[in-house]
LOSEGU-102486 format. One line per field, with one value per residue (C-alpha): z, y, x; residue number from 1. Coordinates in nm, 3 decimals, m for minus. Layout:
// residues N
pz <- c(Z, ...);
py <- c(Y, ...);
px <- c(X, ...);
pos <- c(NUM, ...);
END
This chain:
// residues 419
pz <- c(3.873, 3.924, 4.227, 4.465, 4.659, 4.550, 4.585, 4.305, 4.206, 3.896, 3.735, 3.740, 3.567, 3.311, 3.230, 3.201, 2.978, 2.748, 2.743, 2.643, 2.382, 2.227, 2.207, 2.128, 1.820, 1.535, 1.374, 1.215, 1.461, 1.377, 1.286, 1.592, 1.827, 1.645, 1.687, 2.056, 2.117, 1.931, 2.132, 2.465, 2.382, 2.251, 2.552, 2.785, 2.603, 2.609, 2.986, 3.093, 3.290, 3.488, 3.614, 3.788, 3.609, 3.739, 3.570, 3.250, 3.281, 3.298, 2.955, 2.800, 2.947, 2.785, 2.451, 2.477, 2.557, 2.252, 2.027, 2.190, 2.393, 2.266, 2.121, 2.256, 2.617, 2.581, 2.925, 3.117, 2.902, 2.922, 3.299, 3.319, 3.141, 3.403, 3.692, 3.568, 3.684, 4.037, 4.186, 4.535, 4.733, 4.569, 4.621, 4.988, 5.024, 4.862, 4.927, 5.247, 5.492, 5.314, 5.282, 5.650, 5.744, 5.539, 5.672, 6.023, 5.971, 5.824, 6.110, 6.363, 6.204, 6.181, 6.538, 6.657, 6.528, 6.783, 7.064, 7.092, 7.150, 6.916, 6.785, 6.471, 6.503, 6.174, 6.143, 6.502, 6.683, 7.039, 7.271, 7.650, 7.652, 7.460, 7.110, 6.858, 6.548, 6.193, 6.067, 5.714, 5.596, 5.690, 5.417, 5.179, 4.899, 4.837, 4.846, 4.589, 4.362, 4.395, 4.335, 4.035, 3.895, 3.943, 3.777, 3.476, 3.443, 3.445, 3.182, 2.956, 3.012, 2.969, 2.694, 2.858, 2.658, 2.769, 2.967, 3.161, 3.214, 3.375, 3.586, 3.711, 3.798, 3.985, 4.177, 4.259, 4.397, 4.609, 4.736, 4.836, 5.035, 5.211, 5.280, 5.420, 5.655, 5.768, 5.830, 6.035, 6.246, 6.319, 6.408, 6.651, 6.861, 6.870, 6.932, 7.194, 7.391, 7.356, 7.197, 7.328, 7.048, 6.981, 6.767, 6.472, 6.460, 6.306, 5.994, 5.979, 5.966, 5.688, 5.487, 5.527, 5.422, 5.120, 5.009, 5.055, 4.825, 4.558, 4.590, 4.527, 4.227, 4.084, 4.124, 3.966, 3.678, 3.606, 3.625, 3.377, 3.144, 3.174, 3.105, 2.799, 2.470, 2.125, 1.908, 1.566, 1.282, 1.139, 1.474, 1.516, 1.173, 1.220, 1.549, 1.460, 1.358, 1.668, 1.894, 1.713, 1.751, 2.118, 2.174, 1.995, 2.224, 2.528, 2.409, 2.332, 2.669, 2.852, 2.677, 2.760, 3.125, 3.141, 2.991, 3.242, 3.530, 3.430, 3.415, 3.759, 3.895, 3.754, 3.918, 4.245, 4.236, 4.278, 4.583, 4.729, 4.686, 4.816, 5.071, 5.436, 5.714, 5.702, 6.005, 6.034, 6.402, 6.450, 6.295, 6.534, 6.830, 6.733, 6.687, 7.027, 7.203, 7.045, 7.138, 7.500, 7.501, 7.402, 7.028, 6.831, 6.488, 6.196, 5.833, 5.516, 5.231, 4.885, 4.750, 5.054, 5.047, 4.706, 4.835, 5.145, 4.924, 4.721, 5.023, 5.106, 5.448, 5.649, 5.723, 5.992, 6.106, 6.468, 6.635, 6.987, 7.118, 6.784, 6.695, 6.415, 6.418, 6.109, 6.193, 5.901, 5.937, 5.665, 5.537, 5.308, 5.216, 4.995, 4.847, 4.918, 5.272, 5.257, 5.475, 5.554, 5.477, 5.107, 5.119, 5.299, 5.053, 4.773, 4.949, 4.932, 5.275, 5.328, 5.511, 5.770, 5.935, 6.315, 6.561, 6.673, 6.961, 7.255, 7.480, 7.857, 7.800, 7.539, 7.232, 6.936, 6.668, 6.349, 6.308, 6.047, 6.066, 5.792, 5.757, 5.523, 5.598, 5.971, 6.003, 6.164, 6.193, 6.345, 6.175, 6.374, 6.218, 6.375, 6.263, 6.498, 6.441, 6.654, 6.779, 6.934, 6.656, 6.573, 6.299, 6.263, 5.884, 5.593, 5.435, 5.737, 5.778, 5.410, 5.398, 5.724, 5.581, 5.244, 5.397, 5.615, 5.940, 6.033, 5.964, 5.908, 5.977, 6.089, 6.229, 6.109, 6.314, 6.168, 6.414, 6.325, 6.605, 6.562, 6.693);
py <- c(3.981, 4.273, 4.139, 4.237, 3.907, 3.829, 4.020, 4.287, 4.186, 4.002, 4.335, 4.402, 4.070, 4.143, 4.489, 4.336, 4.052, 4.297, 4.530, 4.259, 4.142, 4.486, 4.531, 4.166, 4.067, 4.044, 3.700, 3.486, 3.258, 2.897, 2.647, 2.446, 2.739, 2.795, 2.430, 2.427, 2.749, 2.615, 2.290, 2.472, 2.685, 2.387, 2.180, 2.461, 2.502, 2.128, 2.095, 2.433, 2.271, 2.055, 2.306, 2.640, 2.976, 2.993, 2.659, 2.785, 3.092, 2.876, 2.729, 3.066, 3.214, 2.929, 3.003, 3.374, 3.281, 3.061, 3.348, 3.655, 3.545, 3.647, 3.340, 3.458, 3.428, 3.227, 3.060, 3.387, 3.566, 3.278, 3.283, 3.643, 3.550, 3.277, 3.504, 3.758, 3.521, 3.571, 3.284, 3.392, 3.325, 2.983, 2.897, 3.002, 2.781, 2.465, 2.511, 2.715, 2.431, 2.184, 2.456, 2.549, 2.187, 2.146, 2.471, 2.354, 2.019, 2.191, 2.446, 2.166, 2.025, 2.361, 2.468, 2.124, 2.204, 2.490, 2.251, 2.354, 2.067, 2.188, 1.955, 2.029, 1.940, 2.023, 2.402, 2.449, 2.428, 2.297, 2.413, 2.378, 2.289, 2.601, 2.605, 2.856, 2.886, 2.902, 3.131, 3.161, 3.442, 3.221, 2.969, 3.183, 3.186, 3.560, 3.534, 3.250, 3.464, 3.771, 3.585, 3.396, 3.729, 3.884, 3.579, 3.605, 3.974, 3.903, 3.633, 3.872, 4.159, 3.948, 3.734, 3.415, 3.087, 2.797, 2.620, 2.933, 3.035, 2.701, 2.721, 3.069, 2.955, 2.658, 2.886, 3.112, 2.825, 2.679, 3.025, 3.109, 2.788, 2.829, 3.195, 3.108, 2.841, 3.097, 3.356, 3.106, 3.007, 3.370, 3.434, 3.143, 3.318, 3.627, 3.462, 3.223, 3.510, 3.381, 3.719, 4.026, 4.268, 4.505, 4.453, 4.577, 4.267, 4.038, 4.256, 4.352, 3.987, 3.920, 4.217, 4.114, 3.759, 3.881, 4.120, 3.850, 3.612, 3.878, 3.970, 3.612, 3.577, 3.905, 3.807, 3.469, 3.622, 3.869, 3.597, 3.385, 3.682, 3.737, 3.371, 3.373, 3.382, 3.455, 3.145, 3.157, 3.174, 2.844, 2.667, 2.827, 2.719, 2.363, 2.322, 2.504, 2.193, 2.010, 2.289, 2.327, 1.956, 1.977, 2.270, 2.079, 1.782, 2.014, 2.172, 1.843, 1.701, 2.004, 1.973, 1.602, 1.671, 1.938, 1.695, 1.422, 1.667, 1.789, 1.427, 1.366, 1.688, 1.601, 1.258, 1.407, 1.666, 1.400, 1.271, 1.621, 1.693, 1.354, 1.409, 1.353, 1.285, 1.518, 1.739, 1.935, 1.843, 1.987, 2.318, 2.330, 2.255, 2.528, 2.775, 2.689, 2.723, 3.065, 3.194, 3.085, 3.280, 3.595, 3.597, 3.726, 3.562, 3.806, 3.780, 3.798, 4.044, 3.916, 3.884, 3.690, 3.477, 3.340, 3.232, 3.073, 2.858, 2.721, 2.653, 2.281, 2.317, 2.585, 2.942, 3.156, 3.509, 3.630, 3.964, 4.083, 4.420, 4.543, 4.212, 3.976, 3.599, 3.379, 3.008, 2.771, 2.401, 2.230, 1.886, 1.807, 1.934, 2.238, 2.534, 2.744, 2.785, 3.042, 3.322, 3.606, 3.829, 3.744, 3.884, 4.198, 4.250, 4.228, 4.509, 4.737, 4.673, 4.648, 4.325, 4.290, 3.951, 3.936, 3.680, 3.396, 3.472, 3.232, 3.247, 3.176, 2.830, 2.756, 2.812, 2.943, 3.188, 3.293, 3.670, 3.943, 4.316, 4.474, 4.852, 5.104, 5.470, 5.514, 5.186, 4.897, 4.547, 4.238, 3.915, 3.593, 3.240, 2.897, 2.552, 2.270, 1.906, 1.680, 1.478, 1.785, 1.887, 2.256, 2.459, 2.833, 2.861, 2.694, 2.544, 2.334, 2.224, 2.133, 1.905, 1.734, 1.664, 1.555, 1.318, 1.155, 1.276, 1.441, 1.342, 1.586, 1.766, 2.066, 2.407, 2.715, 3.032, 3.378, 3.662, 4.032, 4.265, 4.648, 4.805);
px <- c(18.452, 18.209, 18.016, 18.292, 18.291, 18.649, 18.972, 18.995, 19.346, 19.226, 19.168, 19.547, 19.606, 19.343, 19.490, 19.836, 19.714, 19.533, 19.834, 20.079, 19.828, 19.813, 20.192, 20.279, 20.475, 20.226, 20.215, 19.949, 19.770, 19.853, 19.590, 19.683, 19.605, 19.275, 19.173, 19.267, 19.069, 18.771, 18.796, 18.812, 18.507, 18.315, 18.395, 18.289, 17.961, 17.906, 17.941, 17.802, 17.519, 17.756, 18.012, 18.023, 18.079, 18.432, 18.522, 18.360, 18.577, 18.889, 18.804, 18.730, 19.050, 19.241, 19.076, 19.165, 19.524, 19.545, 19.429, 19.595, 19.903, 20.248, 20.416, 20.757, 20.638, 20.320, 20.327, 20.353, 20.100, 19.851, 19.902, 19.785, 19.457, 19.396, 19.488, 19.234, 18.957, 18.814, 19.016, 19.122, 18.804, 18.760, 19.124, 19.089, 18.783, 18.923, 19.296, 19.300, 19.279, 19.514, 19.773, 19.743, 19.774, 20.090, 20.233, 20.162, 20.332, 20.642, 20.640, 20.639, 20.950, 21.131, 21.043, 21.153, 21.504, 21.509, 21.426, 21.058, 20.816, 20.542, 20.276, 20.074, 19.705, 19.537, 19.548, 19.658, 19.988, 19.990, 20.265, 20.275, 19.904, 19.805, 19.658, 19.791, 19.580, 19.709, 19.434, 19.297, 19.532, 19.830, 19.737, 19.938, 19.677, 19.710, 20.086, 20.073, 19.852, 20.077, 20.405, 20.260, 20.134, 20.477, 20.648, 20.412, 20.492, 20.863, 20.820, 20.638, 20.877, 21.191, 21.034, 21.152, 21.118, 20.908, 21.183, 21.288, 20.923, 20.841, 21.156, 21.064, 20.710, 20.856, 21.090, 20.794, 20.592, 20.871, 20.972, 20.618, 20.579, 20.910, 20.835, 20.495, 20.651, 20.910, 20.633, 20.432, 20.738, 20.815, 20.449, 20.465, 20.730, 20.511, 20.174, 20.313, 20.467, 20.823, 20.906, 20.729, 20.647, 20.359, 20.049, 20.241, 20.457, 20.195, 20.149, 20.515, 20.628, 20.382, 20.506, 20.867, 20.799, 20.598, 20.865, 21.129, 20.937, 20.899, 21.263, 21.377, 21.144, 21.271, 21.638, 21.588, 21.385, 21.660, 21.920, 21.731, 21.709, 22.088, 22.159, 21.932, 22.124, 22.000, 22.042, 22.184, 21.928, 22.041, 21.990, 21.658, 21.537, 21.676, 21.489, 21.171, 20.989, 21.096, 20.980, 20.658, 20.589, 20.670, 20.438, 20.162, 20.214, 20.207, 19.886, 19.721, 19.833, 19.698, 19.366, 19.347, 19.431, 19.161, 18.904, 19.001, 18.994, 18.648, 18.527, 18.671, 18.522, 18.179, 18.196, 18.305, 18.030, 17.765, 17.950, 17.993, 17.622, 17.506, 17.233, 17.319, 17.071, 16.772, 16.791, 16.464, 16.454, 16.804, 16.692, 16.392, 16.621, 16.864, 16.580, 16.436, 16.773, 16.839, 16.496, 16.549, 16.880, 16.691, 16.743, 16.443, 16.364, 16.381, 16.265, 16.475, 16.424, 16.325, 16.682, 16.806, 16.494, 16.584, 16.925, 16.768, 16.540, 16.830, 17.054, 17.106, 16.963, 16.782, 16.884, 16.733, 16.812, 16.797, 16.856, 16.948, 17.068, 17.190, 17.356, 17.258, 17.296, 17.269, 17.209, 17.253, 17.170, 17.376, 17.270, 17.563, 17.908, 17.853, 18.034, 17.726, 17.832, 18.108, 18.243, 18.015, 18.313, 18.266, 17.912, 18.022, 18.306, 18.050, 17.852, 18.157, 18.318, 18.691, 18.790, 19.066, 19.144, 19.138, 19.280, 19.058, 18.827, 18.825, 18.521, 18.556, 18.411, 18.679, 18.462, 18.660, 18.531, 18.691, 18.679, 18.719, 18.662, 18.445, 18.450, 18.299, 18.331, 18.272, 18.090, 18.289, 18.142, 18.296, 18.197, 18.228, 18.211, 18.177, 18.061, 17.966, 17.874, 17.651, 17.951, 18.117, 18.359, 18.398, 18.561, 18.628, 18.622, 18.439, 18.752, 18.851, 18.486, 18.448, 18.750, 18.654, 18.312, 18.446, 18.700, 18.436, 18.590, 18.265, 17.906, 17.629, 17.412, 17.610, 17.516, 17.701, 17.671, 17.759, 17.733, 17.747, 17.860, 17.876, 18.196);
pos <- c(1, 2, 3, 4, 5, 6, 7, 8, 9, 10, 11, 12, 13, 14, 15, 16, 17, 18, 19, 20, 21, 22, 23, 24, 25, 26, 27, 28, 29, 30, 31, 32, 33, 34, 35, 36, 37, 38, 39, 40, 41, 42, 43, 44, 45, 46, 47, 48, 49, 50, 51, 52, 53, 54, 55, 56, 57, 58, 59, 60, 61, 62, 63, 64, 65, 66, 67, 68, 69, 70, 71, 72, 73, 74, 75, 76, 77, 78, 79, 80, 81, 82, 83, 84, 85, 86, 87, 88, 89, 90, 91, 92, 93, 94, 95, 96, 97, 98, 99, 100, 101, 102, 103, 104, 105, 106, 107, 108, 109, 110, 111, 112, 113, 114, 115, 116, 117, 118, 119, 120, 121, 122, 123, 124, 125, 126, 127, 128, 129, 130, 131, 132, 133, 134, 135, 136, 137, 138, 139, 140, 141, 142, 143, 144, 145, 146, 147, 148, 149, 150, 151, 152, 153, 154, 155, 156, 157, 158, 159, 160, 161, 162, 163, 164, 165, 166, 167, 168, 169, 170, 171, 172, 173, 174, 175, 176, 177, 178, 179, 180, 181, 182, 183, 184, 185, 186, 187, 188, 189, 190, 191, 192, 193, 194, 195, 196, 197, 198, 199, 200, 201, 202, 203, 204, 205, 206, 207, 208, 209, 210, 211, 212, 213, 214, 215, 216, 217, 218, 219, 220, 221, 222, 223, 224, 225, 226, 227, 228, 229, 230, 231, 232, 233, 234, 235, 236, 237, 238, 239, 240, 241, 242, 243, 244, 245, 246, 247, 248, 249, 250, 251, 252, 253, 254, 255, 256, 257, 258, 259, 260, 261, 262, 263, 264, 265, 266, 267, 268, 269, 270, 271, 272, 273, 274, 275, 276, 277, 278, 279, 280, 281, 282, 283, 284, 285, 286, 287, 288, 289, 290, 291, 292, 293, 294, 295, 296, 297, 298, 299, 300, 301, 302, 303, 304, 305, 306, 307, 308, 309, 310, 311, 312, 313, 314, 315, 316, 317, 318, 319, 320, 321, 322, 323, 324, 325, 326, 327, 328, 329, 330, 331, 332, 333, 334, 335, 336, 337, 338, 339, 340, 341, 342, 343, 344, 345, 346, 347, 348, 349, 350, 351, 352, 353, 354, 355, 356, 357, 358, 359, 360, 361, 362, 363, 364, 365, 366, 367, 368, 369, 370, 371, 372, 373, 374, 375, 376, 377, 378, 379, 380, 381, 382, 383, 384, 385, 386, 387, 388, 389, 390, 391, 392, 393, 394, 395, 396, 397, 398, 399, 400, 401, 402, 403, 404, 405, 406, 407, 408, 409, 410, 411, 412, 413, 414, 415, 416, 417, 418, 419);
END
C-alpha cells in the first residue's frame, strides 16, 4: 500500500474498517471464527511461495475480518478489510479488458435501439467506418470499488443483516454495470461528433454517472434500513441456533471456495508462465530499427537493472531529443508488464487519462498524463505482435495472449514525452 503504484483509496477503507472495529459491539469471538482465522493464516503461510503478496493479503484480510468484524454487520465490515488491500491496479489489469468488452457489447445493443448501426469489436466501437475506443478508465473498475465501499459503509452504519447486506451489494454491482453502460453510450454521442460539446463533457458525463450510481445505492440502503424490523426476543432465541449453523456453513463454504480457487490459480500460473518462442533475434531487430530512426541506447541505474534481469524478456532504454522510449520484448504472458503510469504514480506523480492517440499512419497509442508540480509528462503505450496485431494497454494484450488469440513474442513500447 505504501509504494504508491496503486490508487490510495484503500487507506479510506482501512480507516473505516479500524474505526468500526473500535466501536463495534463487544462480544466474545466464537471458536468457529478463531478456527477460520487460524485456517486462513495457516493456508496463506503454507502457499506463500506459490502466490503473490496481494493474494497473501487476501487471506490475512479474511483472518482480520474473522477476529475484528462486527457480528451485527459482518459482511459489510469484512468487505472493508478486503477493500483496504491495493486492489485497483490489479483489477484494472486482469478485469479491465473483459469489462470493456462486455460494456462494448451492451452499448452496441443499446445504441442499436436508437437506430445506430454500431458494431462492437473488442474494446472498440465501429461506426461509419470510424473506430471509437472504450479506453481503460471506461472499464468501470474504480466505480466498482467506490460503489462497493459505499455499500459496505452503509451496511456498517445501518447494521444490516446478512440477507439485506448481500442484497445491497448485489444492487451496487448491477447499478455500477448499468451506469457504466449508460456512461459509455453517452460518451459515444460525444466522441462520434453526433453531439457537439466541449472538452468538459467527457469528465462531466463520468461524474454524473458516478453520482447516479452512488445515489441509487444510497436510496436502496436507506430503504433496506427502513424495512428492517427488530425481531422479538423469543423469535431471536429460537432461531439463533439455525442462524449460527447457517453462518458456519457459509464460512466453511467460503473457505473451501478459496482453497479451490487457489489450487486453480496455482495450476493456471504454470500455464501463464509457460515459455513462448525465444526471441533474441527480435530484440536485436527492434534495437537496430530504433537506432536507424535516431534513437540512442541508454543504460539503466542499479535499481532498474534488477527489474530488467527478472523480466521475462529483454528491456532496453533509448533517448532522442528529450524523449525516452522503453522497448520490451516479451516472451510470455506476464503480469510484470504493466502500465508505465503505475511506476510514475509510485514516484509521486498524479495520473490523468488521455484519449487515444492516432498517428497519421493509423497507429494507435494509449496515453496518460503524469504531472508533479510544474512537470508534465505524457506517457504513451503500445504492444505489437509479429502477426500485425496491436494493443494500447496491458490488459487487452494479456487476455489476447492468454486466450491464444496472439502468439509471442511481442514488443511493448512505452514512450515518455515532456509537455
